[in-house]
C-alpha positions in Angstrom: 147.2 115.9 140.7 147.9 119.7 140.5 149.3 118.8 137.0 146.0 117.3 136.0 144.1 120.4 137.1 146.6 122.6 135.2 146.1 120.6 132.0 142.3 120.8 132.4 142.4 124.5 133.0 144.5 125.0 129.8 142.0 123.0 127.8 139.1 124.9 129.2 140.8 128.3 128.4 141.8 127.2 124.9 138.2 126.1 124.2 136.7 129.2 125.7 138.9 131.4 123.5 138.3 129.3 120.3 135.5 129.8 117.8 132.1 131.1 118.9 128.9 129.1 118.8 126.5 130.3 116.2 129.1 132.1 114.2 130.5 130.8 111.0 133.1 128.3 112.2 136.3 127.9 110.2 136.8 124.2 109.5 140.6 124.5 109.8 140.2 126.2 113.3 137.8 123.4 114.4 140.2 120.8 113.2 143.1 122.5 115.0 141.1 122.8 118.3 140.0 119.2 118.0 143.5 118.0 117.4 144.8 120.0 120.4 142.1 118.6 122.6 142.8 115.0 121.5 146.5 115.5 122.3 145.6 116.9 125.8 143.3 113.9 126.3 146.2 111.6 125.5 148.3 113.4 128.1 145.5 113.1 130.7 144.9 109.4 130.0 148.1 108.6 132.0 146.4 110.1 135.1 143.0 108.3 134.8 141.7 104.7 134.7 141.0 103.6 131.1 137.3 103.3 132.0 136.9 106.9 133.2 133.7 107.9 131.4 134.3 111.7 131.7 137.7 111.4 129.9 136.0 109.1 127.2 133.3 111.7 126.7 135.9 114.5 126.4 137.8 112.4 123.8 134.5 111.9 121.9 133.8 115.6 121.9 137.4 116.3 120.7 136.9 113.9 117.8 133.6 115.5 116.8 135.1 119.0 117.0 138.0 117.8 114.8 135.6 116.3 112.3 133.5 119.6 112.3 130.4 117.8 113.6 128.5 120.6 115.3 131.7 122.0 116.7 130.1 124.8 118.7 127.8 122.4 120.6 130.6 119.9 121.2 132.9 122.7 122.4 130.4 123.8 125.1 130.0 120.1 126.2 133.8 119.8 126.3 134.1 122.9 128.5 131.5 121.4 130.8 133.3 118.1 131.0 136.6 119.9 131.9 134.8 121.8 134.6 133.5 118.5 136.1 136.9 116.9 135.9 138.5 119.9 137.7 135.8 119.7 140.3 136.4 116.0 140.8 140.2 116.5 141.0 139.7 119.2 143.6 137.5 117.0 145.7 140.0 114.1 145.3 142.8 116.3 146.6 140.7 117.1 149.6 140.1 113.4 150.2 136.4 113.8 149.7 136.1 111.6 146.6 138.3 109.0 144.9 139.2 109.3 141.2 137.8 105.9 140.8 134.3 106.7 142.1 131.6 107.0 139.5 129.4 110.1 139.6 125.7 109.6 138.6 
């Protein structure tokens, strides 16, 4: 599971260093970031159940970023989702929570 945390940290770093909210967002950059995020989500999907709602939400945000649909807002949401997934993975490694548990 260390690999999953590493991938999530890479995603969060890439998103944090990408376009800034409220600043004119280059459509090509948004598409590139969205494509990167979709590829990483595909990589992560091998580690999660197909019904994992956080991964589904992350994929949805990636698609919206790629399509330039309010990319700054969706970027911030994607960063938040990555943080939640990292937190969940850390707890799972400690045996506190299972990856299959649903957080409400």
